[in-house]
N, CA, C and O atoms as a Tripos MOL2 file, in Angstrom:
@<TRIPOS>MOLECULE
protein
  304   303    76     0     0
PROTEIN
NO_CHARGES

@<TRIPOS>ATOM
      1 N           0.8260   -1.1830    0.0000 N.3       1 MET1
      2 CA          0.0000    0.0000    0.0000 C.3       1 MET1
      3 C           0.8660    1.2410    0.0000 C.2       1 MET1
      4 O           1.8820    1.3030    0.6930 O.2       1 MET1
      5 N           0.4670    2.2090   -0.7660 N.am      2 ALA2
      6 CA          1.2300    3.4510   -0.8280 C.3       2 ALA2
      7 C           0.9070    4.3300    0.3750 C.2       2 ALA2
      8 O          -0.2490    4.4570    0.7790 O.2       2 ALA2
      9 N           1.9180    4.9150    0.9190 N.am      3 ALA3
     10 CA          1.7180    5.8060    2.0660 C.3       3 ALA3
     11 C           1.1880    7.1470    1.5690 C.2       3 ALA3
     12 O           1.5780    7.6370    0.5090 O.2       3 ALA3
     13 N           0.2980    7.7180    2.3520 N.am      4 LYS4
     14 CA         -0.2510    9.0130    1.9730 C.3       4 LYS4
     15 C           0.7940   10.0970    2.1870 C.2       4 LYS4
     16 O           1.5140   10.1060    3.1850 O.2       4 LYS4
     17 N           0.8580   11.0000    1.2320 N.am      5 LYS5
     18 CA          1.7570   12.1240    1.3600 C.3       5 LYS5
     19 C           1.0540   13.2200    2.1350 C.2       5 LYS5
     20 O          -0.1190   13.5100    1.9010 O.2       5 LYS5
     21 N           1.7760   13.8200    3.0540 N.am      6 LYS6
     22 CA          1.2050   14.9380    3.7880 C.3       6 LYS6
     23 C           1.3740   16.2070    2.9650 C.2       6 LYS6
     24 O           2.4340   16.4580    2.3920 O.2       6 LYS6
     25 N           0.3230   16.9920    2.9180 N.am      7 ASN7
     26 CA          0.4250   18.2900    2.2540 C.3       7 ASN7
     27 C           1.1890   19.2250    3.1670 C.2       7 ASN7
     28 O           1.0080   19.2050    4.3850 O.2       7 ASN7
     29 N           2.0360   20.0380    2.5810 N.am      8 ASP8
     30 CA          2.7550   20.9890    3.4230 C.3       8 ASP8
     31 C           1.8570   22.2070    3.6160 C.2       8 ASP8
     32 O           1.7760   23.0860    2.7590 O.2       8 ASP8
     33 N           1.1880   22.2330    4.7630 N.am      9 ASN9
     34 CA          0.2600   23.3030    5.0970 C.3       9 ASN9
     35 C           0.9130   24.3260    6.0050 C.2       9 ASN9
     36 O           0.2550   24.8850    6.8820 O.2       9 ASN9
     37 N           2.1900   24.5760    5.8080 N.am     10 ALA10
     38 CA          2.8980   25.5270    6.6580 C.3      10 ALA10
     39 C           2.3070   26.9300    6.5000 C.2      10 ALA10
     40 O           2.2810   27.7110    7.4510 O.2      10 ALA10
     41 N           1.8400   27.2340    5.3090 N.am     11 ALA11
     42 CA          1.2760   28.5580    5.0620 C.3      11 ALA11
     43 C          -0.1410   28.6660    5.6000 C.2      11 ALA11
     44 O          -0.6300   29.7740    5.8220 O.2      11 ALA11
     45 N          -0.8010   27.5580    5.8100 N.am     12 ARG12
     46 CA         -2.1800   27.5650    6.2830 C.3      12 ARG12
     47 C          -2.2300   27.2540    7.7670 C.2      12 ARG12
     48 O          -1.7710   26.1970    8.2000 O.2      12 ARG12
     49 N          -2.7840   28.1690    8.5440 N.am     13 PRO13
     50 CA         -2.8900   27.9060    9.9790 C.3      13 PRO13
     51 C          -3.9530   26.8550   10.2710 C.2      13 PRO13
     52 O          -4.9410   26.7440    9.5440 O.2      13 PRO13
     53 N          -3.7490   26.0930   11.3270 N.am     14 ASP14
     54 CA         -4.7370   25.0970   11.7020 C.3      14 ASP14
     55 C          -5.8500   25.7750   12.5010 C.2      14 ASP14
     56 O          -5.7960   26.9800   12.7480 O.2      14 ASP14
     57 N          -6.8430   25.0090   12.8970 N.am     15 VAL15
     58 CA         -8.0140   25.5570   13.5650 C.3      15 VAL15
     59 C          -7.6390   26.1860   14.9030 C.2      15 VAL15
     60 O          -8.1990   27.2140   15.2840 O.2      15 VAL15
     61 N          -6.7040   25.5800   15.6110 N.am     16 LYS16
     62 CA         -6.2680   26.1400   16.8940 C.3      16 LYS16
     63 C          -5.7360   27.5570   16.7160 C.2      16 LYS16
     64 O          -6.0880   28.4690   17.4630 O.2      16 LYS16
     65 N          -4.8850   27.7190   15.7160 N.am     17 ALA17
     66 CA         -4.3040   29.0360   15.4590 C.3      17 ALA17
     67 C          -5.3730   30.0250   15.0050 C.2      17 ALA17
     68 O          -5.3090   31.2060   15.3480 O.2      17 ALA17
     69 N          -6.3470   29.5570   14.2440 N.am     18 LEU18
     70 CA         -7.4220   30.4380   13.7860 C.3      18 LEU18
     71 C          -8.2730   30.9280   14.9480 C.2      18 LEU18
     72 O          -8.7010   32.0820   14.9640 O.2      18 LEU18
     73 N          -8.5170   30.0640   15.9120 N.am     19 ARG19
     74 CA         -9.3540   30.4400   17.0540 C.3      19 ARG19
     75 C          -8.6830   31.4970   17.9290 C.2      19 ARG19
     76 O          -9.3620   32.2210   18.6570 O.2      19 ARG19
     77 N          -7.3680   31.5900   17.8640 N.am     20 GLU20
     78 CA         -6.6420   32.5730   18.6580 C.3      20 GLU20
     79 C          -6.6700   33.9600   18.0330 C.2      20 GLU20
     80 O          -6.3770   34.9490   18.7050 O.2      20 GLU20
     81 N          -7.0190   34.0440   16.7550 N.am     21 LEU21
     82 CA         -7.0280   35.3300   16.0650 C.3      21 LEU21
     83 C          -8.2820   36.1340   16.4100 C.2      21 LEU21
     84 O          -9.3000   35.5770   16.8220 O.2      21 LEU21
     85 N          -8.1890   37.4430   16.2350 N.am     22 SER22
     86 CA         -9.3460   38.2950   16.4820 C.3      22 SER22
     87 C         -10.2910   38.2260   15.2780 C.2      22 SER22
     88 O          -9.9410   37.6940   14.2250 O.2      22 SER22
     89 N         -11.4710   38.7650   15.4570 N.am     23 THR23
     90 CA        -12.4760   38.7400   14.3950 C.3      23 THR23
     91 C         -12.0040   39.5180   13.1740 C.2      23 THR23
     92 O         -12.2230   39.0930   12.0400 O.2      23 THR23
     93 N         -11.3580   40.6520   13.4030 N.am     24 GLU24
     94 CA        -10.8740   41.4710   12.2930 C.3      24 GLU24
     95 C          -9.8060   40.7250   11.4910 C.2      24 GLU24
     96 O          -9.8060   40.7510   10.2600 O.2      24 GLU24
     97 N          -8.8980   40.0610   12.2070 N.am     25 GLU25
     98 CA         -7.8460   39.2960   11.5250 C.3      25 GLU25
     99 C          -8.4460   38.1430   10.7300 C.2      25 GLU25
    100 O          -7.9890   37.8370    9.6290 O.2      25 GLU25
    101 N          -9.4640   37.5080   11.2890 N.am     26 LEU26
    102 CA        -10.1210   36.4090   10.5740 C.3      26 LEU26
    103 C         -10.8110   36.9200    9.3100 C.2      26 LEU26
    104 O         -10.7760   36.2630    8.2700 O.2      26 LEU26
    105 N         -11.4300   38.0800    9.4050 N.am     27 CYS27
    106 CA        -12.1040   38.6530    8.2300 C.3      27 CYS27
    107 C         -11.1010   38.9700    7.1270 C.2      27 CYS27
    108 O         -11.3760   38.7300    5.9510 O.2      27 CYS27
    109 N          -9.9370   39.5080    7.4980 N.am     28 THR28
    110 CA         -8.9340   39.8130    6.4850 C.3      28 THR28
    111 C          -8.3760   38.5340    5.8790 C.2      28 THR28
    112 O          -8.1460   38.4660    4.6720 O.2      28 THR28
    113 N          -8.1540   37.5100    6.7170 N.am     29 GLN29
    114 CA         -7.6650   36.2330    6.1850 C.3      29 GLN29
    115 C          -8.6900   35.5980    5.2620 C.2      29 GLN29
    116 O          -8.3350   35.0040    4.2440 O.2      29 GLN29
    117 N          -9.9640   35.7230    5.6190 N.am     30 LEU30
    118 CA        -11.0260   35.1650    4.7940 C.3      30 LEU30
    119 C         -11.0520   35.8300    3.4310 C.2      30 LEU30
    120 O         -11.1660   35.1480    2.4120 O.2      30 LEU30
    121 N         -10.9490   37.1390    3.3970 N.am     31 SER31
    122 CA        -10.9680   37.8320    2.1050 C.3      31 SER31
    123 C          -9.7340   37.4790    1.2740 C.2      31 SER31
    124 O          -9.8330   37.3150    0.0580 O.2      31 SER31
    125 N          -8.5770   37.3630    1.9200 N.am     32 GLU32
    126 CA         -7.3580   36.9750    1.2010 C.3      32 GLU32
    127 C          -7.4770   35.5690    0.6410 C.2      32 GLU32
    128 O          -7.0950   35.3120   -0.5010 O.2      32 GLU32
    129 N          -8.0100   34.6580    1.4490 N.am     33 GLN33
    130 CA         -8.1360   33.2700    1.0200 C.3      33 GLN33
    131 C          -9.1270   33.1510   -0.1500 C.2      33 GLN33
    132 O          -8.9000   32.3920   -1.0920 O.2      33 GLN33
    133 N         -10.2210   33.9090   -0.0750 N.am     34 ARG34
    134 CA        -11.1900   33.8990   -1.1710 C.3      34 ARG34
    135 C         -10.5710   34.4530   -2.4510 C.2      34 ARG34
    136 O         -10.8450   33.9530   -3.5420 O.2      34 ARG34
    137 N          -9.7350   35.4870   -2.3180 N.am     35 GLN35
    138 CA         -9.0580   36.0600   -3.4780 C.3      35 GLN35
    139 C          -8.1170   35.0280   -4.1020 C.2      35 GLN35
    140 O          -8.0790   34.8790   -5.3230 O.2      35 GLN35
    141 N          -7.3580   34.3170   -3.2660 N.am     36 GLU36
    142 CA         -6.4540   33.2760   -3.7700 C.3      36 GLU36
    143 C          -7.2360   32.1700   -4.4680 C.2      36 GLU36
    144 O          -6.8150   31.6660   -5.5090 O.2      36 GLU36
    145 N          -8.3640   31.8000   -3.8960 N.am     37 LEU37
    146 CA         -9.1950   30.7590   -4.4870 C.3      37 LEU37
    147 C          -9.7150   31.1940   -5.8580 C.2      37 LEU37
    148 O          -9.7220   30.4040   -6.8020 O.2      37 LEU37
    149 N         -10.1430   32.4380   -5.9630 N.am     38 MET38
    150 CA        -10.6370   32.9410   -7.2340 C.3      38 MET38
    151 C          -9.5300   32.9240   -8.2910 C.2      38 MET38
    152 O          -9.7660   32.5290   -9.4330 O.2      38 MET38
    153 N          -8.3250   33.3500   -7.9090 N.am     39 GLN39
    154 CA         -7.2020   33.3350   -8.8410 C.3      39 GLN39
    155 C          -6.8550   31.9120   -9.2590 C.2      39 GLN39
    156 O          -6.5390   31.6610  -10.4220 O.2      39 GLN39
    157 N          -6.9140   30.9770   -8.3060 N.am     40 ALA40
    158 CA         -6.6220   29.5820   -8.6300 C.3      40 ALA40
    159 C          -7.6700   29.0120   -9.5790 C.2      40 ALA40
    160 O          -7.3420   28.2190  -10.4610 O.2      40 ALA40
    161 N          -8.9220   29.4080   -9.4060 N.am     41 ARG41
    162 CA         -9.9750   28.9450  -10.3160 C.3      41 ARG41
    163 C          -9.7440   29.4550  -11.7300 C.2      41 ARG41
    164 O          -9.9540   28.7280  -12.7010 O.2      41 ARG41
    165 N          -9.3090   30.7090  -11.8440 N.am     42 PHE42
    166 CA         -9.0110   31.2500  -13.1690 C.3      42 PHE42
    167 C          -7.8440   30.4990  -13.8100 C.2      42 PHE42
    168 O          -7.8830   30.1660  -14.9950 O.2      42 PHE42
    169 N          -6.8120   30.2380  -13.0170 N.am     43 LYS43
    170 CA         -5.6660   29.4850  -13.5390 C.3      43 LYS43
    171 C          -6.0930   28.0890  -13.9800 C.2      43 LYS43
    172 O          -5.6340   27.5830  -15.0040 O.2      43 LYS43
    173 N          -6.9710   27.4750  -13.2000 N.am     44 HIS44
    174 CA         -7.4580   26.1380  -13.5370 C.3      44 HIS44
    175 C          -8.2470   26.1650  -14.8420 C.2      44 HIS44
    176 O          -8.1620   25.2350  -15.6440 O.2      44 HIS44
    177 N          -9.0050   27.2190  -15.0490 N.am     45 ALA45
    178 CA         -9.8260   27.3330  -16.2560 C.3      45 ALA45
    179 C          -8.9770   27.4470  -17.5190 C.2      45 ALA45
    180 O          -9.3840   26.9850  -18.5850 O.2      45 ALA45
    181 N          -7.8060   28.0560  -17.4030 N.am     46 VAL46
    182 CA         -6.9440   28.2010  -18.5710 C.3      46 VAL46
    183 C          -5.7910   27.1990  -18.5440 C.2      46 VAL46
    184 O          -4.7960   27.3640  -19.2500 O.2      46 VAL46
    185 N          -5.9320   26.1850  -17.7410 N.am     47 ALA47
    186 CA         -4.9840   25.0650  -17.6550 C.3      47 ALA47
    187 C          -3.5760   25.5140  -17.2630 C.2      47 ALA47
    188 O          -2.5930   25.0030  -17.8010 O.2      47 ALA47
    189 N          -3.4700   26.4600  -16.3350 N.am     48 GLN48
    190 CA         -2.1660   26.8930  -15.8450 C.3      48 GLN48
    191 C          -1.9050   26.4340  -14.4160 C.2      48 GLN48
    192 O          -0.8050   26.6210  -13.8960 O.2      48 GLN48
    193 N          -2.8960   25.8400  -13.7860 N.am     49 LEU49
    194 CA         -2.7540   25.3890  -12.4080 C.3      49 LEU49
    195 C          -2.1560   23.9870  -12.4070 C.2      49 LEU49
    196 O          -2.7280   23.0600  -12.9800 O.2      49 LEU49
    197 N          -1.0040   23.8390  -11.7600 N.am     50 GLU50
    198 CA         -0.3310   22.5420  -11.7470 C.3      50 GLU50
    199 C          -0.9440   21.6010  -10.7160 C.2      50 GLU50
    200 O          -1.1810   20.4290  -11.0100 O.2      50 GLU50
    201 N          -1.1990   22.1000   -9.5220 N.am     51 LYS51
    202 CA         -1.7540   21.2640   -8.4550 C.3      51 LYS51
    203 C          -3.2450   21.5450   -8.3250 C.2      51 LYS51
    204 O          -3.6470   22.4760   -7.6270 O.2      51 LYS51
    205 N          -4.0480   20.7560   -8.9840 N.am     52 THR52
    206 CA         -5.4870   20.9840   -8.9150 C.3      52 THR52
    207 C          -6.0590   20.6150   -7.5560 C.2      52 THR52
    208 O          -7.1660   21.0340   -7.2160 O.2      52 THR52
    209 N          -5.3250   19.8410   -6.7790 N.am     53 SER53
    210 CA         -5.7830   19.4930   -5.4360 C.3      53 SER53
    211 C          -5.7760   20.7060   -4.5110 C.2      53 SER53
    212 O          -6.4070   20.6910   -3.4540 O.2      53 SER53
    213 N          -5.0640   21.7510   -4.9090 N.am     54 GLU54
    214 CA         -5.0240   22.9680   -4.1100 C.3      54 GLU54
    215 C          -6.3920   23.6400   -4.0470 C.2      54 GLU54
    216 O          -6.7030   24.3120   -3.0640 O.2      54 GLU54
    217 N          -7.2110   23.4680   -5.0790 N.am     55 LEU55
    218 CA         -8.5520   24.0490   -5.0730 C.3      55 LEU55
    219 C          -9.3620   23.5190   -3.8930 C.2      55 LEU55
    220 O         -10.0150   24.2840   -3.1830 O.2      55 LEU55
    221 N          -9.3140   22.2250   -3.6950 N.am     56 LYS56
    222 CA        -10.0480   21.6020   -2.5960 C.3      56 LYS56
    223 C          -9.5150   22.0930   -1.2480 C.2      56 LYS56
    224 O         -10.2900   22.3850   -0.3380 O.2      56 LYS56
    225 N          -8.2070   22.1800   -1.1300 N.am     57 ALA57
    226 CA         -7.5960   22.6300    0.1180 C.3      57 ALA57
    227 C          -7.9730   24.0830    0.4170 C.2      57 ALA57
    228 O          -8.2060   24.4390    1.5720 O.2      57 ALA57
    229 N          -8.0330   24.9100   -0.6070 N.am     58 MET58
    230 CA         -8.4040   26.3060   -0.4200 C.3      58 MET58
    231 C          -9.8640   26.4400    0.0040 C.2      58 MET58
    232 O         -10.1970   27.2460    0.8730 O.2      58 MET58
    233 N         -10.7290   25.6420   -0.6170 N.am     59 ARG59
    234 CA        -12.1500   25.6710   -0.2370 C.3      59 ARG59
    235 C         -12.3260   25.2580    1.2160 C.2      59 ARG59
    236 O         -13.1230   25.8490    1.9450 O.2      59 ARG59
    237 N         -11.5780   24.2420    1.6360 N.am     60 LYS60
    238 CA        -11.6620   23.7850    3.0170 C.3      60 LYS60
    239 C         -11.1660   24.8560    3.9880 C.2      60 LYS60
    240 O         -11.7330   25.0300    5.0660 O.2      60 LYS60
    241 N         -10.1090   25.5710    3.6030 N.am     61 GLN61
    242 CA         -9.5840   26.6130    4.4660 C.3      61 GLN61
    243 C         -10.5900   27.7530    4.6120 C.2      61 GLN61
    244 O         -10.7510   28.2980    5.7040 O.2      61 GLN61
    245 N         -11.2650   28.1150    3.5250 N.am     62 VAL62
    246 CA        -12.3070   29.1390    3.5910 C.3      62 VAL62
    247 C         -13.4020   28.6890    4.5430 C.2      62 VAL62
    248 O         -13.8870   29.4780    5.3540 O.2      62 VAL62
    249 N         -13.7910   27.4350    4.4510 N.am     63 ALA63
    250 CA        -14.8400   26.9040    5.3290 C.3      63 ALA63
    251 C         -14.3950   26.9090    6.7880 C.2      63 ALA63
    252 O         -15.1960   27.1950    7.6780 O.2      63 ALA63
    253 N         -13.1270   26.5950    7.0390 N.am     64 ARG64
    254 CA        -12.6120   26.6180    8.4120 C.3      64 ARG64
    255 C         -12.7010   28.0260    9.0040 C.2      64 ARG64
    256 O         -13.1470   28.2100   10.1360 O.2      64 ARG64
    257 N         -12.2750   28.9980    8.2270 N.am     65 ILE65
    258 CA        -12.2900   30.3740    8.7120 C.3      65 ILE65
    259 C         -13.7260   30.8270    8.9670 C.2      65 ILE65
    260 O         -14.0070   31.4690    9.9790 O.2      65 ILE65
    261 N         -14.6330   30.4930    8.0500 N.am     66 GLU66
    262 CA        -16.0360   30.8610    8.2380 C.3      66 GLU66
    263 C         -16.6170   30.2000    9.4820 C.2      66 GLU66
    264 O         -17.3940   30.8210   10.2060 O.2      66 GLU66
    265 N         -16.2550   28.9670    9.7320 N.am     67 THR67
    266 CA        -16.7430   28.2510   10.9110 C.3      67 THR67
    267 C         -16.2720   28.9190   12.1970 C.2      67 THR67
    268 O         -17.0530   29.0890   13.1330 O.2      67 THR67
    269 N         -15.0040   29.2940   12.2440 N.am     68 VAL68
    270 CA        -14.4660   29.9440   13.4410 C.3      68 VAL68
    271 C         -15.1450   31.2970   13.6420 C.2      68 VAL68
    272 O         -15.4350   31.6820   14.7750 O.2      68 VAL68
    273 N         -15.4000   32.0210   12.5500 N.am     69 LEU69
    274 CA        -16.1010   33.2980   12.6680 C.3      69 LEU69
    275 C         -17.5110   33.1060   13.2240 C.2      69 LEU69
    276 O         -17.9540   33.8870   14.0660 O.2      69 LEU69
    277 N         -18.2150   32.0790   12.7650 N.am     70 LYS70
    278 CA        -19.5630   31.7940   13.2560 C.3      70 LYS70
    279 C         -19.5200   31.4280   14.7460 C.2      70 LYS70
    280 O         -20.3880   31.8380   15.5160 O.2      70 LYS70
    281 N         -18.5180   30.6660   15.1370 N.am     71 GLU71
    282 CA        -18.3750   30.2930   16.5500 C.3      71 GLU71
    283 C         -18.1870   31.5470   17.4000 C.2      71 GLU71
    284 O         -18.7910   31.6760   18.4650 O.2      71 GLU71
    285 N         -17.3540   32.4640   16.9330 N.am     72 LYS72
    286 CA        -17.1100   33.7040   17.6780 C.3      72 LYS72
    287 C         -18.3770   34.5540   17.7530 C.2      72 LYS72
    288 O         -18.6400   35.1890   18.7740 O.2      72 LYS72
    289 N         -19.1610   34.5670   16.6740 N.am     73 GLU73
    290 CA        -20.4190   35.3040   16.6530 C.3      73 GLU73
    291 C         -21.3910   34.7630   17.6770 C.2      73 GLU73
    292 O         -22.0460   35.5290   18.3830 O.2      73 GLU73
    293 N         -21.4870   33.4530   17.7610 N.am     74 GLN74
    294 CA        -22.4310   32.8250   18.6690 C.3      74 GLN74
    295 C         -22.0510   33.0260   20.1300 C.2      74 GLN74
    296 O         -22.9210   33.0970   20.9970 O.2      74 GLN74
    297 N         -20.7470   33.1190   20.4040 N.am     75 ARG75
    298 CA        -20.2950   33.3340   21.7780 C.3      75 ARG75
    299 C         -20.5860   34.7640   22.2400 C.2      75 ARG75
    300 O         -20.8410   35.0120   23.4190 O.2      75 ARG75
    301 N         -20.5430   35.6870   21.2950 N.am     76 ALA76
    302 CA        -20.7200   37.1050   21.6660 C.3      76 ALA76
    303 C         -22.1640   37.4490   21.9680 C.2      76 ALA76
    304 O         -22.4700   38.5960   22.2930 O.2      76 ALA76
@<TRIPOS>BOND
     1     1     2 1
     2     2     3 1
     3     3     4 2
     4     3     5 am
     5     5     6 1
     6     6     7 1
     7     7     8 2
     8     7     9 am
     9     9    10 1
    10    10    11 1
    11    11    12 2
    12    11    13 am
    13    13    14 1
    14    14    15 1
    15    15    16 2
    16    15    17 am
    17    17    18 1
    18    18    19 1
    19    19    20 2
    20    19    21 am
    21    21    22 1
    22    22    23 1
    23    23    24 2
    24    23    25 am
    25    25    26 1
    26    26    27 1
    27    27    28 2
    28    27    29 am
    29    29    30 1
    30    30    31 1
    31    31    32 2
    32    31    33 am
    33    33    34 1
    34    34    35 1
    35    35    36 2
    36    35    37 am
    37    37    38 1
    38    38    39 1
    39    39    40 2
    40    39    41 am
    41    41    42 1
    42    42    43 1
    43    43    44 2
    44    43    45 am
    45    45    46 1
    46    46    47 1
    47    47    48 2
    48    47    49 am
    49    49    50 1
    50    50    51 1
    51    51    52 2
    52    51    53 am
    53    53    54 1
    54    54    55 1
    55    55    56 2
    56    55    57 am
    57    57    58 1
    58    58    59 1
    59    59    60 2
    60    59    61 am
    61    61    62 1
    62    62    63 1
    63    63    64 2
    64    63    65 am
    65    65    66 1
    66    66    67 1
    67    67    68 2
    68    67    69 am
    69    69    70 1
    70    70    71 1
    71    71    72 2
    72    71    73 am
    73    73    74 1
    74    74    75 1
    75    75    76 2
    76    75    77 am
    77    77    78 1
    78    78    79 1
    79    79    80 2
    80    79    81 am
    81    81    82 1
    82    82    83 1
    83    83    84 2
    84    83    85 am
    85    85    86 1
    86    86    87 1
    87    87    88 2
    88    87    89 am
    89    89    90 1
    90    90    91 1
    91    91    92 2
    92    91    93 am
    93    93    94 1
    94    94    95 1
    95    95    96 2
    96    95    97 am
    97    97    98 1
    98    98    99 1
    99    99   100 2
   100    99   101 am
   101   101   102 1
   102   102   103 1
   103   103   104 2
   104   103   105 am
   105   105   106 1
   106   106   107 1
   107   107   108 2
   108   107   109 am
   109   109   110 1
   110   110   111 1
   111   111   112 2
   112   111   113 am
   113   113   114 1
   114   114   115 1
   115   115   116 2
   116   115   117 am
   117   117   118 1
   118   118   119 1
   119   119   120 2
   120   119   121 am
   121   121   122 1
   122   122   123 1
   123   123   124 2
   124   123   125 am
   125   125   126 1
   126   126   127 1
   127   127   128 2
   128   127   129 am
   129   129   130 1
   130   130   131 1
   131   131   132 2
   132   131   133 am
   133   133   134 1
   134   134   135 1
   135   135   136 2
   136   135   137 am
   137   137   138 1
   138   138   139 1
   139   139   140 2
   140   139   141 am
   141   141   142 1
   142   142   143 1
   143   143   144 2
   144   143   145 am
   145   145   146 1
   146   146   147 1
   147   147   148 2
   148   147   149 am
   149   149   150 1
   150   150   151 1
   151   151   152 2
   152   151   153 am
   153   153   154 1
   154   154   155 1
   155   155   156 2
   156   155   157 am
   157   157   158 1
   158   158   159 1
   159   159   160 2
   160   159   161 am
   161   161   162 1
   162   162   163 1
   163   163   164 2
   164   163   165 am
   165   165   166 1
   166   166   167 1
   167   167   168 2
   168   167   169 am
   169   169   170 1
   170   170   171 1
   171   171   172 2
   172   171   173 am
   173   173   174 1
   174   174   175 1
   175   175   176 2
   176   175   177 am
   177   177   178 1
   178   178   179 1
   179   179   180 2
   180   179   181 am
   181   181   182 1
   182   182   183 1
   183   183   184 2
   184   183   185 am
   185   185   186 1
   186   186   187 1
   187   187   188 2
   188   187   189 am
   189   189   190 1
   190   190   191 1
   191   191   192 2
   192   191   193 am
   193   193   194 1
   194   194   195 1
   195   195   196 2
   196   195   197 am
   197   197   198 1
   198   198   199 1
   199   199   200 2
   200   199   201 am
   201   201   202 1
   202   202   203 1
   203   203   204 2
   204   203   205 am
   205   205   206 1
   206   206   207 1
   207   207   208 2
   208   207   209 am
   209   209   210 1
   210   210   211 1
   211   211   212 2
   212   211   213 am
   213   213   214 1
   214   214   215 1
   215   215   216 2
   216   215   217 am
   217   217   218 1
   218   218   219 1
   219   219   220 2
   220   219   221 am
   221   221   222 1
   222   222   223 1
   223   223   224 2
   224   223   225 am
   225   225   226 1
   226   226   227 1
   227   227   228 2
   228   227   229 am
   229   229   230 1
   230   230   231 1
   231   231   232 2
   232   231   233 am
   233   233   234 1
   234   234   235 1
   235   235   236 2
   236   235   237 am
   237   237   238 1
   238   238   239 1
   239   239   240 2
   240   239   241 am
   241   241   242 1
   242   242   243 1
   243   243   244 2
   244   243   245 am
   245   245   246 1
   246   246   247 1
   247   247   248 2
   248   247   249 am
   249   249   250 1
   250   250   251 1
   251   251   252 2
   252   251   253 am
   253   253   254 1
   254   254   255 1
   255   255   256 2
   256   255   257 am
   257   257   258 1
   258   258   259 1
   259   259   260 2
   260   259   261 am
   261   261   262 1
   262   262   263 1
   263   263   264 2
   264   263   265 am
   265   265   266 1
   266   266   267 1
   267   267   268 2
   268   267   269 am
   269   269   270 1
   270   270   271 1
   271   271   272 2
   272   271   273 am
   273   273   274 1
   274   274   275 1
   275   275   276 2
   276   275   277 am
   277   277   278 1
   278   278   279 1
   279   279   280 2
   280   279   281 am
   281   281   282 1
   282   282   283 1
   283   283   284 2
   284   283   285 am
   285   285   286 1
   286   286   287 1
   287   287   288 2
   288   287   289 am
   289   289   290 1
   290   290   291 1
   291   291   292 2
   292   291   293 am
   293   293   294 1
   294   294   295 1
   295   295   296 2
   296   295   297 am
   297   297   298 1
   298   298   299 1
   299   299   300 2
   300   299   301 am
   301   301   302 1
   302   302   303 1
   303   303   304 2
@<TRIPOS>SUBSTRUCTURE
     1 MET1         2 RESIDUE 1 A MET
     2 ALA2         6 RESIDUE 1 A ALA
     3 ALA3        10 RESIDUE 1 A ALA
     4 LYS4        14 RESIDUE 1 A LYS
     5 LYS5        18 RESIDUE 1 A LYS
     6 LYS6        22 RESIDUE 1 A LYS
     7 ASN7        26 RESIDUE 1 A ASN
     8 ASP8        30 RESIDUE 1 A ASP
     9 ASN9        34 RESIDUE 1 A ASN
    10 ALA10       38 RESIDUE 1 A ALA
    11 ALA11       42 RESIDUE 1 A ALA
    12 ARG12       46 RESIDUE 1 A ARG
    13 PRO13       50 RESIDUE 1 A PRO
    14 ASP14       54 RESIDUE 1 A ASP
    15 VAL15       58 RESIDUE 1 A VAL
    16 LYS16       62 RESIDUE 1 A LYS
    17 ALA17       66 RESIDUE 1 A ALA
    18 LEU18       70 RESIDUE 1 A LEU
    19 ARG19       74 RESIDUE 1 A ARG
    20 GLU20       78 RESIDUE 1 A GLU
    21 LEU21       82 RESIDUE 1 A LEU
    22 SER22       86 RESIDUE 1 A SER
    23 THR23       90 RESIDUE 1 A THR
    24 GLU24       94 RESIDUE 1 A GLU
    25 GLU25       98 RESIDUE 1 A GLU
    26 LEU26      102 RESIDUE 1 A LEU
    27 CYS27      106 RESIDUE 1 A CYS
    28 THR28      110 RESIDUE 1 A THR
    29 GLN29      114 RESIDUE 1 A GLN
    30 LEU30      118 RESIDUE 1 A LEU
    31 SER31      122 RESIDUE 1 A SER
    32 GLU32      126 RESIDUE 1 A GLU
    33 GLN33      130 RESIDUE 1 A GLN
    34 ARG34      134 RESIDUE 1 A ARG
    35 GLN35      138 RESIDUE 1 A GLN
    36 GLU36      142 RESIDUE 1 A GLU
    37 LEU37      146 RESIDUE 1 A LEU
    38 MET38      150 RESIDUE 1 A MET
    39 GLN39      154 RESIDUE 1 A GLN
    40 ALA40      158 RESIDUE 1 A ALA
    41 ARG41      162 RESIDUE 1 A ARG
    42 PHE42      166 RESIDUE 1 A PHE
    43 LYS43      170 RESIDUE 1 A LYS
    44 HIS44      174 RESIDUE 1 A HIS
    45 ALA45      178 RESIDUE 1 A ALA
    46 VAL46      182 RESIDUE 1 A VAL
    47 ALA47      186 RESIDUE 1 A ALA
    48 GLN48      190 RESIDUE 1 A GLN
    49 LEU49      194 RESIDUE 1 A LEU
    50 GLU50      198 RESIDUE 1 A GLU
    51 LYS51      202 RESIDUE 1 A LYS
    52 THR52      206 RESIDUE 1 A THR
    53 SER53      210 RESIDUE 1 A SER
    54 GLU54      214 RESIDUE 1 A GLU
    55 LEU55      218 RESIDUE 1 A LEU
    56 LYS56      222 RESIDUE 1 A LYS
    57 ALA57      226 RESIDUE 1 A ALA
    58 MET58      230 RESIDUE 1 A MET
    59 ARG59      234 RESIDUE 1 A ARG
    60 LYS60      238 RESIDUE 1 A LYS
    61 GLN61      242 RESIDUE 1 A GLN
    62 VAL62      246 RESIDUE 1 A VAL
    63 ALA63      250 RESIDUE 1 A ALA
    64 ARG64      254 RESIDUE 1 A ARG
    65 ILE65      258 RESIDUE 1 A ILE
    66 GLU66      262 RESIDUE 1 A GLU
    67 THR67      266 RESIDUE 1 A THR
    68 VAL68      270 RESIDUE 1 A VAL
    69 LEU69      274 RESIDUE 1 A LEU
    70 LYS70      278 RESIDUE 1 A LYS
    71 GLU71      282 RESIDUE 1 A GLU
    72 LYS72      286 RESIDUE 1 A LYS
    73 GLU73      290 RESIDUE 1 A GLU
    74 GLN74      294 RESIDUE 1 A GLN
    75 ARG75      298 RESIDUE 1 A ARG
    76 ALA76      302 RESIDUE 1 A ALA
């Protein structure tokens, strides 16, 4: 069986790190991540994106940030 390769998510903070950020920082990260996702989609459309698996990872990161923001909203 082939061993799974770990993605190098050094640039992407995990959920613990996201929960430590303030709401304003999360909002800015969310907008940046959405911008990166949009650019990656354009690259994918013109066949310039080498790692198509990055699209899925970016979508998941956007969802993580949105989830943490919702959690903070509910606590307030």
